[in-house]
C-alpha positions, 0 to 999 in steps of 0.5 A: 697722290701718286706717292701715296699710291706707290706706298700702298702698292709697296705695302701690299707687296710687303704684306704679300711677302709676309703672307708667303713667309708665314704660309711656308713657316706654317707648313714647316711647323706642321711637319715638325709637329707631326714628327714630334707627335710620332716620337711622343707616341713611340715613347708612350708605347715604350712606357706602356710596354714597360709598365705592362711587363711590370704588372705581369711580374707583380701579378706573377709574384702575388699569384705565386707563379714567380718565386723571387725570394732566396734566388740569384738574380741571374736565375730569375732573369733566365726564368723571366725571359 
């Protein structure tokens, strides 16, 4: 019976250690999830800005505010800046 109690206490210690490792891993993963979310949001903001600029360009061309035909690319870039 004494050996059985020793095995249970060792198993309990092992489970406690596993719980600590799991808790540390959880906090580490949570930190990286937060970093990943920030990077993903930054990338989405860049895409949103790019698409907004494309929409403004297309609307400008359609409404005649920006003329793109028969113009050099450098002149067009200067006008858009």
